[in-house]
ZAKOLFI-658946 format. One record per residue (C-alpha): y, x, z; residue in three letters. Coordinates in pm, whole numbers, padded with zeros to 5 digits, always signed. Layout:
// residues N
YXZala/...
// end
This chain:
// residues 215
+00917-10330-03634met/+00683-10602-03519thr/+00329-10690-03613ala/+00289-10934-03896val/+00009-11186-03905gly/-00108-11357-04223gly/+00091-11280-04535ala/+00281-10950-04539pro/+00657-10966-04486arg/+00907-10773-04694leu/+01155-10560-04511arg/+01457-10375-04640leu/+01430-10029-04493val/+01734-09805-04496gly/+01624-09445-04527leu/+01937-09273-04396asp/+01840-08949-04225arg/+02004-08644-04077ala/+01904-08320-04246phe/+02032-07975-04160gly/+02318-08118-03955gly/+02445-08333-04244gln/+02383-08701-04289glu/+02195-08763-04610val/+02251-09118-04729ala/+01972-09258-04943thr/+01942-09602-05094met/+01738-09874-04928gly/+01412-09994-05077trp/+01200-10296-05017trp/+00911-10139-04829leu/+00609-10314-04687met/+00477-10102-04398pro/+00103-10043-04363ile/-00049-09951-04028arg/-00324-09692-04062val/-00619-09747-03824pro/-00583-09545-03505thr/-00795-09232-03482ala/-00885-09113-03132asp/-01091-08841-02971ile/-01158-08687-02629his/-01052-08327-02570val/-01211-08097-02310his/-00893-07931-02186ala/-00612-07980-01938asp/-00367-08240-02073arg/-00071-08010-01998arg/-00227-07735-02207leu/-00297-07978-02492ala/+00067-08081-02493phe/+00180-07718-02502gln/-00044-07642-02799val/+00068-07951-02992leu/+00438-07869-02944thr/+00417-07497-03019ala/+00653-07518-03316trp/+00636-07209-03534gly/+00287-07110-03421ala/+00042-06967-03675ser/-00274-07138-03790gly/-00626-06991-03809pro/-00534-06816-04137asp/-00238-06641-03973gly/+00025-06840-04163arg/+00285-07047-03976pro/+00212-07419-03951thr/+00572-07522-03880ser/+00930-07399-03868lys/+01218-07530-03656val/+01523-07624-03865ile/+01740-07787-03600glu/+01727-07892-03235glu/+01917-08195-03112arg/+01854-08301-02751gly/+01493-08415-02714asp/+01449-08414-03092arg/+01354-08125-03319val/+01379-08117-03697leu/+01073-07927-03821cys/+00928-07821-04152glu/+00550-07858-04144phe/+00288-07698-04369tyr/-00032-07903-04363thr/-00350-07821-04560pro/-00451-08130-04755val/-00775-08195-04939lys/-00841-08513-05135met/-01185-08665-05180phe/-01241-08415-05462val/-01057-08106-05578gly/-00902-07803-05409pro/-00703-07788-05086thr/-00327-07743-05111trp/-00045-07693-04862leu/+00172-08003-04820gln/+00526-07938-04694lys/+00708-08212-04502thr/+01033-08223-04303val/+01019-08444-03994glu/+01221-08534-03689trp/+01001-08487-03383val/+01070-08666-03055thr/+00888-08520-02755val/+00805-08742-02457lys/+00627-08499-02228glu/+00345-08515-02131pro/+00227-08831-02301glu/+00362-08875-02653lys/+00499-08698-02960ile/+00661-08903-03238glu/+00721-08793-03598phe/+00964-08949-03845asp/+00946-08788-04189ala/+01268-08735-04382val/+01105-08543-04665lys/+00748-08636-04752ala/+00533-08763-05041pro/+00569-09119-04906leu/+00900-09307-04863pro/+00790-09404-04511met/+00576-09182-04289leu/+00589-09249-03914leu/+00328-09090-03689cys/+00265-09052-03318ser/+00027-08851-03104trp/-00058-08991-02760ser/-00230-08804-02479leu/-00365-09061-02236asp/-00534-08950-01914ser/-00913-08914-01922trp/-00972-08774-01577gly/-00803-08432-01595glu/-00853-08426-01973cys/-00667-08606-02252pro/-00774-08899-02467his/-00596-08799-02788phe/-00481-09082-03017lys/-00325-09052-03360tyr/-00129-09349-03504asp/+00052-09377-03835ala/+00255-09624-04038thr/+00313-09563-04408ile/+00475-09743-04699ala/+00494-09703-05076leu/+00751-09807-05331his/+00666-10105-05549gly/+00696-10403-05314ser/+00377-10614-05323val/+00203-10397-05583leu/+00281-10084-05383gly/+00154-10252-05066trp/-00173-10356-05232leu/-00226-10008-05378phe/-00149-09857-05039gly/-00404-10080-04864leu/-00677-10015-05118ala/-00635-09642-05179phe/-00369-09464-04974val/-00458-09602-04630arg/-00829-09494-04646pro/-00729-09150-04777met/-00461-09105-04511phe/-00701-09219-04239gly/-00950-08954-04349lys/-00679-08687-04333leu/-00583-08805-03983met/-00941-08779-03857arg/-00985-08432-04007arg/-00653-08319-03857his/-00753-08458-03518leu/-01079-08262-03522glu/-00895-07942-03616glu/-00642-07991-03335met/-00920-08052-03082arg/-01092-07728-03185glu/-00765-07537-03146thr/-00686-07688-02805ile/-01036-07634-02665glu/-01046-07274-02792ala/-00715-07211-02616arg/-00845-07375-02297ala/-01143-07136-02285lys/-00900-06842-02275arg/-00636-06992-02047ser/-00593-06870-01690arg/-00306-07107-01611val/-00484-07417-01740phe/-00856-07329-01744pro/-01100-07567-01906gln/-01202-07834-01655arg/-01495-08075-01646pro/-01411-08413-01794cys/-01555-08749-01683pro/-01929-08763-01762gly/-02081-08615-02072asp/-01896-08612-02400glu/-01863-08979-02501pro/-01889-09089-02859ala/-01558-09013-03024asp/-01424-09302-03219his/-01215-09132-03485leu/-01215-09476-03637gly/-01063-09819-03641val/-00854-09951-03356thr/-00597-10146-03551ala/-00698-10320-03872leu/-00412-10532-03997glu/-00107-10386-04170pro/+00192-10415-03944ala/+00563-10373-03972ala/+00600-10110-03705thr/+00822-09829-03645gly/+00435-09159-03718ala/+00168-08782-03757val/
// end
């Protein structure tokens, strides 16, 4: 997908996916992709360790429950079932289950393409850029809703801000997990990063909705 300037452009997106070794053919919908603003943060840990933690499929979370399960492996791609705690602006937290193809590009990038999720399009990527010996962790996402123009407008007004908040919270949780692991690691001990802790952005890097091709 390419960035769209000015008025949004409709695109017919075919949602054919492979699930459990069988091709699941689904109908195409007119979807108008929305780019969620990039969230980014600095992590005080070795980038190699950060990558290991982020790709530890099947590992347990702080509550002892698994956060993911491998369904299928296919070359450099893994089909995973993820269990993500989600809390809206108000109300209780619940566990959201998604099924996603994960493409690993060690040691810099992890891409997610959801095949079973609350949204008809959910494409996410995690990037680990070099920040001295530490990583600059970036989280990008592209989403879409059904409903053509009305769905796109609703997504811009309500879903994109909510999803951006979830991304920032998830990023903070992942940083805490990685840095806690770094404090215990003998192979990749925690190293000093450039200067003092800079202000983390966890905010807007890209503003306009774009037709791009995950979180």
